[in-house]
C-alpha positions as CSV (number, residue, x, y, z in Angstrom):
1,M,-22.3,-5.8,7.9
2,A,-20.7,-6.5,4.5
3,L,-17.8,-5.0,6.1
4,V,-17.5,-7.0,9.6
5,T,-18.7,-10.6,7.6
6,A,-15.3,-10.0,5.1
7,E,-13.5,-8.9,8.4
8,R,-14.8,-11.8,10.6
9,E,-13.9,-14.1,7.1
10,L,-10.3,-12.5,7.1
11,G,-9.6,-13.3,10.9
12,R,-11.4,-16.9,10.3
13,R,-8.7,-17.7,7.5
14,L,-5.8,-16.3,8.9
15,Q,-6.7,-18.9,12.6
16,L,-7.2,-21.8,10.1
17,V,-4.5,-22.4,7.9
18,Q,-2.0,-21.1,10.8
19,G,-3.5,-24.1,13.1
20,I,-3.0,-26.8,9.5
21,H,0.8,-25.6,9.7
22,W,1.1,-26.1,13.6
23,L,-0.7,-29.8,13.4
24,Y,1.1,-30.9,10.2
25,G,4.4,-29.7,11.8
26,A,3.5,-31.2,14.8
27,Q,2.9,-34.6,13.6
28,G,7.2,-34.0,11.6
29,D,5.7,-32.5,8.3
30,A,8.9,-30.9,7.7
31,Y,7.3,-28.2,4.9
32,A,4.5,-27.5,7.4
33,A,7.1,-26.9,10.2
34,L,9.1,-24.6,8.3
35,L,5.5,-22.4,6.8
36,R,5.3,-22.1,10.7
37,G,8.8,-21.3,11.1
38,Y,9.7,-19.9,14.6
39,G,13.7,-20.5,14.1
40,S,16.4,-17.8,13.7
41,E,17.8,-18.8,10.6
42,P,16.3,-20.8,7.9
43,G,19.0,-23.8,7.5
44,P,18.2,-26.3,9.8
45,A,14.4,-25.8,8.5
46,H,15.4,-26.2,5.1
47,E,18.6,-28.9,6.1
48,R,15.5,-31.3,7.5
49,A,13.4,-30.4,4.4
50,R,16.5,-31.9,2.2
51,A,16.7,-35.0,4.7
52,E,13.1,-36.0,2.6
53,G,15.0,-35.8,-0.6
54,P,14.9,-33.9,-4.0
55,L,11.5,-34.1,-4.6
56,W,8.7,-35.1,-2.3
57,R,4.6,-34.6,-1.2
58,S,3.8,-32.5,1.9
59,K,0.8,-33.7,4.2
60,L,-0.2,-29.9,3.2
61,G,-0.9,-31.5,-0.8
62,V,2.2,-29.9,-2.1
63,R,4.7,-31.2,-3.9
64,V,8.5,-29.6,-1.9
65,C,11.8,-29.7,-4.4
66,T,14.9,-28.9,-2.9
67,G,17.2,-30.5,-5.4
68,Y,19.3,-28.2,-8.1
69,A,18.5,-29.8,-11.4
70,P,14.5,-30.7,-10.2
71,A,13.9,-27.5,-9.1
72,R,15.3,-25.4,-12.3
73,R,13.1,-28.2,-14.5
74,L,10.4,-26.8,-12.5
75,L,10.6,-23.2,-12.6
76,A,11.9,-23.6,-16.3
77,A,7.7,-25.0,-16.7
78,R,4.6,-23.3,-17.3
79,T,3.0,-22.0,-14.1
80,A,-0.8,-21.2,-13.2
81,G,-1.7,-17.6,-12.7
82,G,-3.4,-15.5,-10.5
83,P,-3.3,-15.7,-6.5
84,A,-5.7,-19.1,-6.1
85,A,-2.4,-20.3,-7.3
86,Q,-1.0,-20.1,-3.9
87,P,-0.9,-23.0,-1.7
88,Q,-3.0,-22.8,1.3
89,S,-3.4,-18.9,0.8
90,A,-4.0,-17.3,4.0
91,L,-3.8,-13.3,2.9
92,A,-4.0,-13.0,-0.7
93,W,-2.9,-9.0,-0.8
94,D,-2.8,-9.7,-4.9
95,E,-6.4,-9.9,-5.5
96,G,-7.8,-7.9,-7.9
97,L,-4.3,-6.7,-9.3
98,P,-3.7,-6.8,-13.3
99,D,-0.2,-9.1,-14.7
100,A,2.1,-6.9,-12.5
101,G,4.2,-5.0,-15.1
102,E,7.9,-4.9,-15.2
103,L,9.8,-3.7,-13.4
104,P,13.2,-1.3,-14.0
105,G,16.3,-3.4,-15.5
106,A,19.7,-2.7,-14.0
107,D,20.8,0.1,-16.5
108,R,18.1,2.0,-15.3
109,V,18.4,1.9,-11.7
110,R,21.9,1.7,-11.4
111,E,22.9,5.9,-11.3
112,P,19.6,6.2,-9.0
113,A,20.6,3.2,-6.2
114,A,24.1,5.1,-6.6
115,R,23.1,8.5,-5.1
116,A,20.3,6.8,-2.5
117,A,24.2,5.1,-1.5
118,E,25.5,7.9,-1.3
119,R,23.1,9.6,0.7
120,A,22.6,6.5,3.0
121,L,26.3,5.9,3.6
122,A,26.8,9.7,4.6
123,G,24.8,9.7,7.5
124,L,26.1,6.4,9.1
125,R,27.7,7.6,12.4
126,G,27.4,5.3,16.1
127,E,25.2,2.0,16.4
128,V,22.9,1.8,13.1
129,D,21.0,-0.7,11.5
130,L,22.0,-0.7,7.9
131,V,18.9,-2.9,6.7
132,A,17.0,0.7,8.3
133,S,19.8,2.9,7.1
134,V,20.2,1.6,4.0
135,A,18.9,-2.0,3.0
136,A,15.1,-1.2,3.2
137,R,16.2,2.9,2.6
138,V,17.6,2.4,-1.2
139,P,15.3,0.7,-3.0
140,V,11.7,2.8,-2.1
141,E,14.6,6.0,-3.1
142,V,14.7,4.0,-6.7
143,L,10.9,3.6,-6.9
144,A,10.6,7.1,-6.2
145,D,13.0,8.6,-8.8
146,V,11.6,6.0,-11.4
147,H,7.9,7.4,-11.2
148,G,9.0,10.8,-10.3
149,L,7.0,11.0,-7.2
150,T,8.2,14.2,-4.7
151,G,7.2,15.8,-1.7
152,A,4.6,14.0,0.0
153,D,4.2,11.6,-2.3
154,R,7.6,10.3,-1.3
155,V,6.4,9.8,1.8
156,R,3.4,8.0,1.3
157,L,5.5,5.6,-1.0
158,A,7.8,4.9,1.6
159,E,4.9,4.3,4.3
160,A,3.1,2.2,2.2
161,C,6.6,-0.1,0.9
162,A,7.3,-0.3,4.8
163,G,3.4,-1.7,5.7
164,A,3.5,-4.1,2.5
165,A,6.7,-5.7,3.6
166,G,5.4,-8.9,4.6
167,A,3.3,-9.7,1.8
168,L,5.4,-12.3,-0.3
169,D,5.6,-13.9,3.3
170,A,1.9,-13.5,4.4
171,A,0.1,-15.5,2.3
172,L,2.0,-18.5,3.8
173,A,2.7,-17.7,7.0
174,P,-0.7,-15.7,8.1
175,P,0.0,-12.3,10.1
176,A,-1.6,-11.2,13.2
177,Y,-5.0,-9.9,12.4
178,D,-4.2,-6.2,12.2
179,D,-0.7,-7.0,10.4
180,A,-3.1,-8.0,8.0
181,V,-5.4,-5.7,7.6
182,R,-2.4,-3.2,7.9
183,L,-1.0,-4.6,5.0
184,L,-3.7,-4.5,2.2
185,D,-4.1,-0.7,3.3
186,A,-0.4,-0.2,2.1
187,V,-1.5,-2.4,-1.2
188,G,-4.1,0.3,-1.5
189,T,-2.1,3.1,-1.1
190,L,0.7,2.1,-3.1
191,R,-2.6,1.4,-6.0
192,D,-3.3,4.9,-5.4
193,L,0.3,5.9,-5.9
194,L,1.2,3.7,-9.0
195,G,-1.6,2.2,-10.1
196,D,-2.8,-0.8,-10.4
197,G,-0.7,-2.4,-12.6
198,A,3.0,-1.3,-11.2
199,A,1.5,-2.2,-7.2
200,R,2.2,-5.5,-7.6
201,A,5.5,-5.6,-8.9
202,A,6.7,-2.5,-6.6
203,V,5.7,-4.7,-3.7
204,V,7.7,-7.8,-4.8
205,G,11.1,-5.2,-6.2
206,V,11.4,-3.4,-3.1
207,R,11.3,-6.3,-0.8
208,A,13.6,-8.6,-2.9
209,A,15.5,-6.1,-3.3
210,R,16.0,-5.1,0.1
211,E,16.7,-8.3,1.0
212,L,19.8,-8.5,-1.5
213,I,20.9,-5.8,-0.1
214,A,20.8,-6.8,2.7
215,G,21.9,-10.3,2.5
216,S,25.1,-8.4,0.3
217,L,25.6,-6.6,3.5
218,H,25.6,-9.2,6.2
219,A,28.4,-11.2,4.3
220,L,30.8,-8.2,3.7
221,L,30.7,-7.6,7.5
222,G,30.8,-11.4,8.3
223,D,33.9,-12.3,5.7
224,P,35.0,-9.0,5.6
225,E,38.3,-9.8,3.6
226,A,36.8,-12.3,0.9
227,A,33.5,-10.2,0.4
228,G,35.9,-7.2,0.8
229,A,38.6,-8.2,-1.8
230,A,34.6,-9.2,-4.5
231,V,33.5,-5.6,-4.4
232,R,36.3,-4.2,-4.8
233,E,37.5,-7.0,-8.3
234,D,33.8,-6.4,-9.1
235,P,30.9,-6.4,-6.6
236,A,28.9,-8.6,-8.9
237,L,30.4,-11.7,-7.5
238,L,29.7,-11.1,-3.9
239,V,26.4,-10.2,-5.6
240,A,25.6,-13.7,-7.5
241,E,27.2,-15.0,-4.5
242,T,24.5,-13.8,-2.1
243,L,22.1,-14.6,-4.9
244,R,22.5,-18.3,-4.2
245,H,24.1,-18.6,-0.5
246,D,21.0,-16.1,0.5
247,P,18.4,-16.0,-2.2
248,P,15.8,-12.4,-1.4
249,V,13.8,-15.2,-2.4
250,K,13.6,-18.3,-0.1
251,L,10.5,-20.1,-1.3
252,H,8.6,-20.1,-4.4
253,T,4.5,-21.5,-4.4
254,F,2.7,-21.8,-7.9
255,S,0.6,-24.2,-9.7
256,L,1.8,-26.2,-12.8
257,A,0.1,-25.7,-15.9
258,E,1.8,-28.7,-17.8
259,D,3.3,-31.8,-17.1
260,V,7.0,-32.2,-15.5
261,E,9.4,-34.5,-15.5
262,A,11.5,-34.2,-12.5
263,A,13.5,-36.1,-10.0
264,G,12.9,-38.9,-11.6
265,E,9.5,-38.3,-11.2
266,R,5.9,-37.3,-12.7
267,V,4.2,-33.7,-11.7
268,A,1.2,-33.1,-13.2
269,A,-0.5,-30.1,-14.6
270,G,-2.5,-28.7,-12.1
271,E,-0.5,-30.2,-8.9
272,Q,0.7,-27.0,-6.4
273,V,4.7,-26.9,-5.8
274,A,7.0,-25.3,-3.6
275,V,10.5,-25.2,-4.4
276,L,12.8,-24.5,-1.4
277,V,15.2,-21.9,-3.6
278,A,17.6,-21.5,-0.7
279,A,17.9,-25.5,-0.4
280,A,18.0,-26.2,-3.7
281,N,20.7,-23.7,-3.9
282,R,23.1,-25.3,-1.3
283,D,22.6,-28.4,-2.9
284,P,25.6,-30.1,-2.7
285,E,25.2,-32.2,-6.2
286,A,25.7,-28.7,-7.3
287,F,27.8,-27.0,-5.8
288,T,31.1,-27.9,-4.4
289,A,31.4,-26.4,-0.5
290,P,27.0,-24.8,-0.5
291,D,27.5,-23.6,2.8
292,R,30.6,-21.7,2.3
293,F,29.9,-18.4,1.0
294,V,32.7,-18.2,-2.5
295,P,32.0,-15.0,-4.4
296,D,34.8,-16.0,-6.5
297,R,33.4,-19.6,-7.5
298,Y,31.5,-18.0,-10.6
299,T,34.6,-17.1,-12.2
300,A,34.7,-20.9,-13.0
301,G,33.0,-21.6,-16.3
302,D,31.2,-24.3,-15.5
303,V,29.3,-23.1,-12.2
304,P,26.1,-23.4,-11.9
305,Q,23.8,-20.0,-11.9
306,P,21.7,-19.9,-8.5
307,L,17.7,-20.2,-9.0
308,V,16.4,-16.8,-9.0
309,P,12.3,-17.2,-8.4
310,A,9.9,-14.5,-9.8
311,P,7.2,-14.2,-6.8
312,H,3.5,-13.1,-8.0
313,G,5.1,-13.5,-11.3
314,V,7.0,-10.3,-10.8
315,T,10.5,-10.9,-12.5
316,V,13.2,-9.1,-9.8
317,E,16.4,-10.6,-10.8
318,S,17.8,-7.4,-12.7
319,F,15.9,-5.1,-10.3
320,A,17.5,-6.2,-7.4
321,R,20.6,-6.8,-8.8
322,G,21.7,-3.1,-10.8
323,Q,20.7,-1.7,-6.7
324,T,22.7,-4.4,-4.7
325,E,25.5,-3.8,-7.6
326,A,25.0,0.1,-6.9
327,V,25.3,0.1,-3.2
328,L,28.9,-2.5,-2.9
329,A,30.3,0.1,-5.3
330,A,29.5,3.0,-3.1
331,V,30.6,1.1,-0.2
332,A,34.1,0.3,-2.0
333,G,34.1,3.5,-2.6
334,A,33.7,5.3,0.7
335,G,36.5,3.3,1.4
336,G,34.2,1.0,4.1
337,L,30.8,1.7,5.2
338,A,31.4,5.1,6.5
339,A,31.4,7.4,4.1
340,A,33.8,9.8,6.1
341,G,37.0,8.3,7.6
342,G,37.1,5.2,5.6
343,S,36.6,2.7,8.4
344,V,34.8,-0.3,8.5
345,P,32.1,-0.9,10.8
346,V,32.3,-3.6,13.6
347,T,29.5,-5.5,13.8
348,A,28.0,-4.4,17.4
349,G,25.2,-7.3,16.9
350,G,24.2,-10.0,15.7
351,A,22.4,-10.2,13.1
352,V,18.6,-10.7,13.5
353,R,16.1,-12.4,11.2
354,L,12.4,-12.4,11.3
355,R,10.1,-15.2,12.5
356,R,7.4,-16.9,10.1
357,S,8.6,-15.6,7.3
358,P,8.8,-18.6,4.9
359,V,9.4,-16.6,2.0
360,T,12.2,-14.4,2.4
361,W,13.4,-15.0,6.0
362,G,14.5,-11.9,5.7
363,L,17.1,-9.5,8.1
364,E,15.1,-7.9,10.4
365,R,18.7,-5.9,11.6
366,I,21.8,-5.7,11.1
367,P,23.4,-3.8,14.2
368,V,26.9,-2.2,13.4
369,R,29.0,0.5,15.1
370,V,30.3,2.9,12.5
371,A,33.6,5.2,13.1
372,G,33.7,9.1,12.7
């Protein structure tokens, strides 16, 4: 009976939050409309939110930040912890988990990422999806190596990471009931495999690394001359610009633990804040030609660094950067995205982004045709 009651409560909660988003979105609230999120690209939703100003209040009771300077101040402030701090949380998938342990840094993940990338690239022939074949595969293999998993446990890890892939978006964009149950089960499997302390970090870190790898490969295909030159010169340039232009975490929500002055306003302790990281990283007051992908912009010393938040308290930047740089180095070493023949792939169709994923607005597929 208790299980049935819990299931009904979960279903009711998912429907309620989704209904609130639809209602306020229909009434013109740009943040609610963004959470409703049926657009195929994030840009228009973020521009609509930016038009409301650098810091404004949504009808959902959240202070929404789109400007780079105020976002930087808010992200640097002390925050209240715990799943309860998530605004309008529909699915608190990390409820009961302890504070996340640290993810391994770039120096520790580069070598296993390079090995995983070489294996992935060697298998690319014909029409393939770079998300499934490379971006989603490499972080899971790195995590398995870091935790020393072998055999059936590696398979379970891959299945659990796939099942939990929507966790970052699920608290703000309620998933279908069956997807929610699958996600919670996947988190349970990760707890069994890695322990409670590492499960939260695994969920967040794998998804962030997947999106950064996918975004960098997408950029490489979209502008092979400029992006390819950056990879050959220094993969870190391409990764840094991807963090700005197509960040793996595009929306970060939290509650403040202290008063903060931002954009000429006082944001009080206890208030819920939503930093639209993707909008702030394209703030024209902070970046020249913000909508252009310019990998060499960071060769100038006065360019601000892209904002990279720590979702669910997990610091993801070094973990994701190290893997992405290793993947791009492997791509350059292979002479392109085909390990054999050295040919650069021709896109077989436009990249496809996930719908109703306001936190990651993730790349679902990057179809390419690889000769070889």
